[in-house]
ZARO-570326 format. One line per 4 residues: number of its first residue (from 1); their letters; for each residue x, y, z of C-alpha. Coordinates in nm, 3 decimals. Example, Ala and Ser with C-alpha at 12.3 -4.5 7.8 and 13.67 -1.06 7.14 Angstrom:
<pts>
1	AS	1.230,-0.450,0.780 | 1.367,-0.106,0.714
</pts>
This chain:
<pts>
1	XXXX	5.311,1.865,-1.659 | 5.318,2.237,-1.661 | 5.545,2.432,-1.405 | 5.580,2.845,-1.464
5	XXXX	5.886,2.944,-1.583 | 6.054,3.014,-1.887 | 6.387,3.168,-2.046 | 6.601,3.108,-2.347
9	XXXX	6.994,3.039,-2.402 | 7.156,3.105,-2.735 | 7.207,2.838,-2.943 | 7.552,2.661,-3.068
13	XXXX	7.682,2.812,-3.412 | 7.633,2.622,-3.737 | 8.005,2.469,-3.722 | 7.918,2.346,-3.372
17	XXXX	7.596,2.142,-3.503 | 7.757,1.983,-3.777 | 8.052,1.886,-3.581 | 7.819,1.715,-3.331
21	XXXX	7.578,1.557,-3.649 | 7.908,1.392,-3.754 | 7.995,1.263,-3.442 | 7.624,1.054,-3.413
25	XXXX	7.751,0.945,-3.804 | 8.046,0.789,-3.658 | 7.897,0.646,-3.383 | 8.156,0.846,-3.129
29	XXXX	7.818,1.049,-2.980 | 7.614,0.896,-2.695 | 7.687,0.636,-2.459 | 8.047,0.611,-2.631
33	XXXX	8.118,0.942,-2.570 | 7.914,0.987,-2.246 | 7.958,0.642,-2.096 | 7.938,0.600,-1.709
37	XXXX	8.325,0.708,-1.535 | 8.501,0.388,-1.604 | 8.262,0.257,-1.865 | 8.252,0.177,-2.203
41	XXXX	7.991,0.157,-2.471 | 7.896,-0.165,-2.449 | 7.788,-0.144,-2.071 | 7.601,0.181,-2.125
45	XXXX	7.394,-0.035,-2.373 | 7.073,-0.197,-2.278 | 7.046,-0.578,-2.299 | 6.681,-0.563,-2.288
49	XXXX	6.509,-0.729,-2.577 | 6.220,-0.528,-2.703 | 5.914,-0.775,-2.888 | 5.866,-0.641,-3.228
53	XXXX	5.474,-0.573,-3.178 | 5.394,-0.240,-3.042 | 5.141,-0.407,-2.808 | 5.378,-0.650,-2.629
57	XXXX	5.676,-0.351,-2.609 | 5.462,-0.139,-2.432 | 5.304,-0.397,-2.201 | 5.709,-0.480,-2.115
61	XXXX	5.747,-0.121,-2.051 | 5.458,-0.169,-1.737 | 5.511,-0.032,-1.482 | 5.705,0.316,-1.549
65	XXXX	5.865,0.674,-1.382 | 5.915,0.972,-1.437 | 6.192,1.150,-1.422 | 6.003,1.519,-1.354
69	XXXX	6.100,1.888,-1.262 | 6.485,1.781,-1.427 | 6.543,1.791,-1.769 | 6.242,2.007,-1.821
73	XXXX	6.332,2.246,-1.556 | 6.327,2.584,-1.645 | 6.604,2.713,-1.772 | 6.845,2.472,-1.645
77	XXXX	6.863,2.062,-1.561 | 6.897,2.211,-1.179 | 6.687,2.520,-1.155 | 6.408,2.344,-0.951
81	XXXX	6.620,2.152,-0.689 | 6.675,1.843,-0.907 | 6.965,1.629,-1.075 | 6.986,1.365,-1.295
85	XXXX	7.199,1.101,-1.192 | 7.295,0.745,-1.294 | 7.192,0.632,-0.927 | 6.875,0.731,-1.007
89	XXXX	6.769,0.487,-1.220 | 6.973,0.171,-1.031 | 6.719,0.237,-0.756 | 6.470,0.266,-0.982
93	XXXX	6.501,-0.045,-1.161 | 6.571,-0.217,-0.826 | 6.230,-0.109,-0.693 | 6.044,-0.301,-0.973
97	XXXX	5.989,0.007,-1.252 | 6.052,-0.101,-1.624 | 6.079,0.228,-1.769 | 6.164,0.567,-1.737
101	XXXX	5.989,0.906,-1.878 | 6.234,1.157,-1.876 | 6.094,1.510,-1.987 | 6.355,1.738,-2.125
105	XXXX	6.245,2.117,-2.230 | 6.452,2.223,-2.504 | 6.350,2.629,-2.511 | 6.684,2.740,-2.334
109	XXXX	6.928,2.552,-2.506 | 6.755,2.582,-2.885 | 6.795,2.904,-3.077 | 6.510,3.046,-3.107
113	XXXX	6.572,3.122,-3.528 | 6.683,2.939,-3.808 | 6.885,2.731,-3.822 | 6.721,2.670,-3.439
117	XXXX	7.038,2.517,-3.363 | 7.051,2.264,-3.045 | 7.349,2.349,-2.814 | 7.542,2.059,-2.843
121	XXXX	7.630,2.048,-2.433 | 7.284,2.020,-2.342 | 7.241,1.752,-2.653 | 7.506,1.583,-2.482
125	XXXX	7.410,1.599,-2.145 | 7.035,1.447,-2.241 | 7.182,1.160,-2.460 | 7.399,1.083,-2.117
129	XXXX	7.067,1.087,-1.907 | 6.891,0.860,-2.167 | 7.194,0.620,-2.182 | 7.244,0.595,-1.805
133	XXXX	6.867,0.462,-1.812 | 6.889,0.257,-2.076 | 7.251,0.070,-1.922 | 7.065,0.018,-1.653
137	XXXX	6.784,-0.190,-1.898 | 6.512,0.023,-1.885 | 6.306,0.183,-2.191 | 6.300,0.536,-2.209
141	XXXX	6.067,0.764,-2.323 | 6.201,1.111,-2.479 | 5.989,1.361,-2.512 | 5.950,1.732,-2.616
145	XXXX	5.786,1.905,-2.273 | 5.705,2.256,-2.163 | 5.821,2.385,-2.509 | 5.467,2.309,-2.593
149	XXXX	5.329,2.633,-2.420 | 5.662,2.828,-2.450 | 5.636,2.856,-2.783 | 5.501,2.588,-3.000
153	XXXX	5.132,2.681,-2.847 | 5.178,2.996,-3.068 | 5.160,2.765,-3.385 | 4.832,2.873,-3.385
157	XXXX	4.927,3.234,-3.459 | 5.245,3.220,-3.603 | 5.212,2.914,-3.785 | 5.527,2.870,-4.026
161	XXXX	5.808,2.937,-3.792 | 5.673,2.714,-3.472 | 5.667,2.454,-3.727 | 5.967,2.521,-3.851
165	XXXX	6.118,2.549,-3.534 | 5.937,2.177,-3.438 | 6.036,2.009,-3.728 | 6.406,2.113,-3.657
169	XXXX	6.410,2.045,-3.350 | 6.324,1.682,-3.372 | 6.528,1.621,-3.672 | 6.830,1.720,-3.444
173	XXXX	6.699,1.502,-3.174 | 6.681,1.206,-3.428 | 6.975,1.254,-3.609 | 7.113,1.226,-3.206
177	XXXX	6.960,0.933,-3.116 | 6.940,0.807,-3.466 | 7.153,0.440,-3.349 | 6.979,0.390,-3.043
181	XXXX	6.775,0.084,-2.987 | 6.435,0.039,-2.955 | 6.435,0.089,-2.581 | 6.413,0.418,-2.630
185	XXXX	6.062,0.583,-2.775 | 5.990,0.941,-2.880 | 5.705,1.144,-2.741 | 5.601,1.422,-2.989
189	XXXX	5.515,1.693,-2.717 | 5.406,1.716,-2.370 | 5.020,1.813,-2.345 | 5.019,2.087,-2.639
193	XXXX	4.771,2.335,-2.628 | 4.735,2.624,-2.877 | 4.659,2.998,-2.831 | 4.377,3.149,-2.978
197	XXXX	4.215,2.860,-3.164 | 3.857,2.696,-3.207 | 3.836,2.361,-3.109 | 3.859,2.228,-3.474
201	XXXX	4.153,2.489,-3.516 | 4.307,2.291,-3.239 | 4.244,1.949,-3.373 | 4.356,2.049,-3.720
205	XXXX	4.708,2.165,-3.555 | 4.787,1.880,-3.333 | 4.714,1.657,-3.622 | 4.970,1.834,-3.823
209	XXXX	5.234,1.836,-3.492 | 5.193,1.486,-3.474 | 5.221,1.413,-3.836 | 5.491,1.619,-3.906
213	XXXX	5.657,1.455,-3.589 | 5.635,1.109,-3.718 | 5.729,1.233,-4.094 | 6.086,1.347,-4.001
217	XXXX	6.182,1.102,-3.756 | 6.091,0.813,-3.971 | 6.274,0.976,-4.267 | 6.602,1.016,-4.011
221	XXXX	6.681,0.669,-4.092 | 6.878,0.398,-3.893 | 6.653,0.287,-3.559 | 6.464,0.560,-3.626
225	XXXX	6.294,0.350,-3.915 | 6.112,0.097,-3.655 | 6.155,0.324,-3.353 | 5.840,0.315,-3.157
229	XXXX	5.680,0.677,-3.181 | 5.436,0.815,-2.914 | 5.159,1.051,-3.022 | 4.920,1.274,-2.763
233	XXXX	4.568,1.410,-2.696 | 4.550,1.785,-2.680 | 4.678,1.880,-2.333 | 4.726,1.504,-2.262
237	XXXX	4.334,1.475,-2.155 | 4.143,1.125,-2.186 | 3.822,1.286,-2.295 | 3.624,1.120,-2.541
241	XXXX	3.615,1.379,-2.869 | 4.006,1.440,-2.840 | 4.107,1.043,-2.811 | 3.895,0.996,-3.107
245	XXXX	4.046,1.269,-3.301 | 4.434,1.124,-3.234 | 4.288,0.741,-3.334 | 4.231,0.921,-3.636
249	XXXX	4.538,1.045,-3.650 | 4.696,0.703,-3.574 | 4.517,0.545,-3.830 | 4.560,0.786,-4.110
253	XXXX	4.979,0.724,-4.044 | 4.923,0.316,-4.119 | 5.220,0.322,-3.869 | 5.177,-0.047,-3.651
257	XXXX	5.520,0.079,-3.407 | 5.271,0.427,-3.286 | 5.188,0.446,-2.936 | 4.838,0.623,-2.782
261	XXXX	4.965,0.899,-2.461 | 4.740,1.058,-2.205 | 4.781,1.160,-1.894 | 4.538,1.108,-1.589
265	XXXX	4.543,1.328,-1.253 | 4.182,1.192,-1.118 | 3.816,1.347,-1.079 | 4.009,1.701,-1.051
269	XXXX	3.764,1.857,-0.733 | 3.917,1.536,-0.574 | 4.284,1.550,-0.700 | 4.318,1.959,-0.524
273	XXXX	4.074,1.860,-0.270 | 3.791,2.189,-0.428 | 3.424,2.222,-0.465 | 3.410,1.972,-0.152
277	XXXX	3.623,1.676,-0.314 | 3.741,1.595,0.000 | 3.664,1.184,-0.039 | 3.738,0.951,-0.281
281	XXXX	3.406,0.897,-0.372 | 3.136,0.799,-0.642 | 3.213,1.061,-0.860 | 3.588,1.040,-0.848
285	XXXX	3.567,0.620,-0.852 | 3.337,0.656,-1.178 | 3.578,0.925,-1.338 | 3.878,0.705,-1.350
289	XXXX	3.660,0.364,-1.458 | 3.538,0.583,-1.734 | 3.909,0.737,-1.800 | 3.999,0.379,-1.852
293	XXXX	3.713,0.223,-2.062 | 3.738,0.531,-2.324 | 4.148,0.400,-2.348 | 4.026,0.027,-2.412
297	XXXX	3.739,0.112,-2.651 | 3.931,0.392,-2.853 | 4.268,0.253,-2.837 | 4.371,-0.093,-2.701
301	XXXX	4.079,-0.316,-2.851 | 4.195,-0.139,-3.160 | 4.534,-0.262,-3.138 | 4.688,0.003,-2.991
305	XXXX	4.863,0.038,-2.716 | 4.817,0.343,-2.445 | 5.146,0.441,-2.230 | 4.987,0.659,-1.937
309	XXXX	5.261,0.920,-1.909 | 5.172,1.087,-1.586 | 4.931,0.989,-1.303 | 4.923,1.064,-0.998
313	XXXX	4.708,1.344,-0.736 | 4.818,1.693,-0.843 | 4.738,1.806,-0.413 | 4.881,1.485,-0.322
317	XXXX	5.212,1.420,-0.204 | 5.334,1.775,-0.080 | 5.591,1.738,0.243 | 5.648,2.083,0.218
321	XXXX	5.304,2.168,0.304 | 4.961,2.012,0.506 | 4.841,1.778,0.268 | 4.532,1.871,0.092
325	XXXX	4.412,1.488,0.028 | 4.307,1.271,0.323 | 4.568,1.036,0.319 | 4.390,0.697,0.310
329	XXXX	4.138,0.886,0.016 | 4.424,0.865,-0.155 | 4.579,0.526,-0.147 | 4.224,0.409,-0.221
333	XXXX	4.294,0.656,-0.522 | 4.642,0.461,-0.628 | 4.485,0.135,-0.527 | 4.237,0.204,-0.785
337	XXXX	4.421,0.316,-1.024 | 4.659,0.048,-1.058 | 4.384,-0.233,-1.082 | 4.219,-0.034,-1.363
341	XXXX	4.479,-0.001,-1.614 | 4.605,-0.365,-1.537 | 4.225,-0.467,-1.605 | 4.242,-0.283,-1.951
345	XXXX	4.647,-0.343,-2.050 | 4.727,-0.007,-1.981 | 5.134,0.106,-1.916 | 5.156,0.342,-1.620
349	XXXX	5.413,0.633,-1.542 | 5.389,0.769,-1.215 | 5.471,1.136,-1.208 | 5.756,1.204,-0.969
353	XXXX	5.821,1.599,-0.951 | 6.106,1.501,-0.687 | 6.238,1.448,-0.402 | 5.970,1.657,-0.164
357	XXXX	5.723,1.413,-0.354 | 5.774,1.033,-0.390 | 6.145,0.912,-0.485 | 6.437,1.196,-0.283
361	XXXX	6.693,1.185,-0.546 | 6.987,1.261,-0.302 | 6.909,0.965,-0.036 | 6.757,0.736,-0.319
365	XXXX	6.458,0.645,-0.041 | 6.170,0.669,-0.088 | 6.004,1.018,0.126 | 5.706,0.748,0.216
369	XXXX	5.762,0.405,0.173 | 5.417,0.332,0.273 | 5.268,0.555,0.034 | 5.543,0.361,-0.231
373	XXXX	5.431,0.071,-0.085 | 5.045,0.092,-0.184 | 5.167,0.243,-0.551 | 5.358,-0.103,-0.601
377	XXXX	5.117,-0.316,-0.456 | 4.875,-0.184,-0.737 | 5.126,-0.339,-0.992 | 5.040,-0.715,-0.931
381	XXXX	4.733,-0.748,-0.664 | 4.387,-0.562,-0.504 | 4.362,-0.448,-0.150 | 4.080,-0.431,0.070
385	XXXX	4.052,-0.049,0.180 | 3.775,0.117,0.401 | 3.500,0.430,0.446 | 3.769,0.572,0.645
389	XXXX	4.103,0.565,0.820 | 3.975,0.677,1.081 | 3.729,0.596,1.383 | 3.641,0.890,1.609
393	XXXX	3.587,0.920,1.994 | 3.416,1.249,2.089 | 3.596,1.246,2.410 | 3.333,1.475,2.610
397	XXXX	3.084,1.159,2.538 | 3.086,0.826,2.636 | 3.278,0.576,2.413 | 2.997,0.374,2.211
401	XXXX	3.038,0.118,1.965 | 3.190,0.288,1.613 | 3.239,0.086,1.274 | 3.370,0.163,0.903
405	XXXX	3.230,-0.037,0.592 | 3.471,-0.283,0.381 | 3.552,-0.200,0.057 | 3.663,-0.587,-0.030
409	XXXX	3.786,-0.497,-0.395 | 3.793,-0.874,-0.480 | 3.904,-0.973,-0.147 | 3.836,-1.102,0.209
413	XXXX	3.838,-1.021,0.572 | 4.079,-1.174,0.729 | 4.051,-0.996,1.091 | 4.194,-0.720,1.274
417	XXXX	4.490,-0.667,1.435 | 4.657,-0.427,1.701 | 5.040,-0.412,1.674 | 5.079,-0.761,1.727
421	XXXX	4.717,-0.886,1.863 | 4.443,-1.016,1.693 | 4.127,-0.880,1.822 | 3.883,-1.129,1.908
425	XXXX	3.515,-1.158,1.691 | 3.241,-1.091,1.888 | 3.389,-0.931,2.202 | 3.626,-0.649,2.020
429	XXXX	3.501,-0.627,1.690 | 3.142,-0.729,1.474 | 3.161,-0.805,1.109 | 2.814,-0.810,0.963
433	XXXX	2.699,-0.899,0.624 | 3.096,-0.938,0.518 | 3.156,-0.561,0.466 | 3.031,-0.375,0.826
437	XXXX	3.323,-0.363,1.058 | 3.139,-0.253,1.410 | 3.400,-0.207,1.701 | 3.288,-0.259,2.056
441	XXXX	3.297,0.011,2.296 | 3.494,-0.268,2.488 | 3.720,-0.270,2.275 | 3.730,0.124,2.211
445	XXXX	3.779,0.184,2.566 | 4.077,-0.025,2.580 | 4.220,0.135,2.240 | 4.166,0.487,2.332
449	XXXX	4.351,0.405,2.698 | 4.428,0.759,2.861 | 4.195,0.901,2.632 | 4.426,1.179,2.476
453	XXXX	4.396,1.398,2.173 | 4.448,1.261,1.859 | 4.586,0.907,1.768 | 4.552,0.667,2.008
457	XXXX	4.581,0.326,1.832 | 4.628,0.190,1.514 | 4.458,-0.129,1.391 | 4.480,-0.319,1.088
461	XXXX	4.248,-0.433,0.882 | 4.365,-0.777,0.704 | 4.291,-0.937,0.382 | 4.320,-1.244,0.174
465	XXXX	4.623,-1.076,-0.063 | 4.741,-0.710,-0.088 | 4.782,-0.458,0.171 | 4.597,-0.433,0.533
469	XXXX	4.432,-0.096,0.570 | 4.535,0.102,0.900 | 4.246,0.209,1.088 | 4.318,0.483,1.374
473	XXXX	4.120,0.549,1.695 | 4.130,0.951,1.746 | 4.012,1.105,2.053 | 3.882,1.431,1.959
477	XXXX	3.651,1.725,2.099 | 3.493,1.980,1.857 | 3.822,2.262,1.755 | 3.736,2.633,1.898
481	XXXX	3.808,2.900,1.616 | 3.846,3.256,1.820 | 3.858,3.597,1.693 | 4.109,3.792,1.551
485	XXXX	4.261,4.070,1.316 | 4.498,4.099,1.092 | 4.644,4.170,0.712 | 4.518,4.073,0.382
489	XXXX	4.897,3.945,0.334 | 4.907,3.795,0.693 | 4.569,3.674,0.881 | 4.564,3.349,1.089
493	XXXX	4.251,3.216,1.286 | 4.374,3.078,1.627 | 4.239,2.722,1.595 | 4.244,2.462,1.903
497	XXXX	4.258,2.171,1.673 | 4.162,1.898,1.951 | 4.241,1.577,1.758 | 4.104,1.664,1.477
501	XXXX	4.145,1.749,1.123 | 4.079,2.021,0.868 | 3.883,1.863,0.598 | 3.766,2.205,0.388
505	XXXX	3.618,2.509,0.397 | 3.288,2.698,0.287 | 3.280,3.085,0.185 | 2.958,3.294,0.155
509	XXXX	2.856,3.639,0.129 | 2.565,3.786,0.337 | 2.327,3.705,0.026 | 2.435,3.333,-0.026
513	XXXX	2.723,3.429,-0.306 | 3.055,3.249,-0.347 | 3.345,3.425,-0.205 | 3.677,3.381,-0.283
517	XXXX	3.878,3.331,-0.548 | 3.749,3.028,-0.713 | 3.390,3.194,-0.722 | 3.274,2.877,-0.900
521	XXXX	3.188,2.664,-0.600 | 3.134,2.802,-0.245 | 3.412,2.508,-0.127 | 3.769,2.702,-0.159
525	XXXX	4.082,2.485,-0.251 | 4.262,2.332,0.034 | 4.617,2.515,0.042 | 4.544,2.788,-0.235
529	XXXX	4.259,2.951,-0.012 | 4.302,2.822,0.320 | 4.576,2.559,0.473 | 4.576,2.427,0.808
533	XXXX	4.890,2.480,1.060 | 4.851,2.192,1.291 | 5.204,2.316,1.506 | 5.097,2.656,1.546
537	XXXX	4.722,2.590,1.648 | 4.624,2.811,1.334 | 4.385,2.857,1.032 | 4.585,3.048,0.759
541	XXXX	4.368,3.244,0.527 | 4.565,3.313,0.238 | 4.655,3.670,0.087 | 4.491,3.555,-0.258
545	XXXX	4.148,3.459,-0.079 | 4.150,3.750,0.109 | 4.221,3.976,-0.162 | 3.922,3.822,-0.390
549	XXXX	3.667,3.927,-0.111 | 3.477,4.268,-0.103 | 3.539,4.508,0.087 | 3.328,4.611,0.347
553	XXXX	3.101,4.258,0.318 | 3.146,3.987,0.606 | 3.152,3.666,0.468 | 3.052,3.348,0.698
557	XXXX	3.314,3.064,0.663 | 3.231,2.713,0.765 | 3.531,2.449,0.838 | 3.442,2.101,0.798
561	XXXX	3.678,1.865,0.982 | 3.662,1.467,0.918 | 3.527,1.407,1.237 | 3.197,1.538,1.144
565	XXXX	3.192,1.876,1.297 | 3.111,2.180,1.121 | 3.259,2.536,1.285 | 3.081,2.859,1.167
569	XXXX	3.360,3.189,1.136 | 3.300,3.546,1.003 | 3.563,3.738,0.790 | 3.547,4.103,0.700
573	XXXX	3.770,4.308,0.481 | 3.831,4.702,0.497 | 4.079,4.801,0.271 | 4.384,4.592,0.395
577	XXXX	4.264,4.534,0.737 | 4.094,4.203,0.804 | 3.857,4.113,1.112 | 3.765,3.784,1.241
581	XXXX	3.459,3.671,1.496 | 3.402,3.336,1.584 | 3.072,3.219,1.541 | 2.889,3.072,1.887
585	XX	2.705,2.726,1.835 | 2.318,2.846,1.915
</pts>
């Protein structure tokens, strides 16, 4: 992934670079010099037996995990709040991962002028981290990461200098890791893009980078002569034309130890919750199925292994902000991706940006164990899901029967539980056509208890295999919005949520045109234009959204909630002042 920031640190002198090269030749760098305290070179080496064939080797790397926002942080390893430790790799291996991708940004540690030397200390640190991972019997993918947009993207306008620096970088990496085992893979560049270039020029430039990378590494000898090399598409995108371009490059190199890589973060509207992408619907499912079918047809079916170097959702999880992707809908994505990857034989690497997302690097615990359980389960089996993970009961109305549609995913429904109590079919629920699960009014009355706003009970739909699907019984009434005044840098709408959950927000001017910073759709991006603040009973309209509004024009906001409730609200900006007015139901 790309993170905004850039800095540069001056490189070492020529003498230091020569000394480093001598250490590599003598075998005194890497695992010998950098073994864990009290360890030895032998303890730091991998004992994994790597299959000779690239397809088998990449298959043995499944599943994989990214040490994200660490060595790729700008300008230094700890700049984004993470630090690599050997304990992290022990945890990852114990949790069932077989490989790790270690993204590295080199720019702040490489001279920007010839001979483009990399700091010895930084190269040693990268080597230490790589060796820690291999000592835990993990395959490692090592790359050139945010350099892609910091300076490599300028190859279209400063070709010779950028290519010389790129080649010098891979020459030094190849020398430092020359004698590492085949459990170490090299990846040419992360998500490459090119400034001010036509489509044809971009294709030519990426082919040149991938080809030059291949030439430099193979010419360095030692273990690099047969090392698995990972080549990417433009921006890591799995589109037909870009993967066709990469296939052409790989075929031309006539090397059976090459691997194709792309990234997948789901259908964009769903991944960030914009343009109404509030559910993992047919558009999102089809986007995933089509992407993996292309990986199969373009690469796997032709004997070229695919390493999905990053996957996840761009807006989920983020435990520092309200969840922009509804939890159950996110679980459907992870379950589906694991299945699709197994179906076509693609190795998948979860993008983990650090403590606030998946693995807490300090405690070595999963921030959300239940979420990780779904990811882990998808590696080996399918799980049943449902059309939604909540059943909403409007408090002001009498309770009636409510239902969800089961997505069996090849499983069989085994029953419904509330805690340790199995609900009785016919009395508590009815199953129609094996997939339509309807809870009776009697069961919902009992489960909702005193009918306090919010979740009254959590049920489990269990299936013949995989994980159970949770269904929350939620009591709600339509939320209530109130009038407000404020400034463009701080404006909130008083909101009585009354048990409901915000899904999305539309914004339109009086003439029907779209309002807000995302002007190609009326449905604005969750957490970027608006954000629920449940503890403080408000909806936040962000400064970015408000500053994008036309001055003096009324904007009609429509808030959509997961219960199905829709509320309208008027906002008008005058200079830096904002006035909000609740629209009463007609």
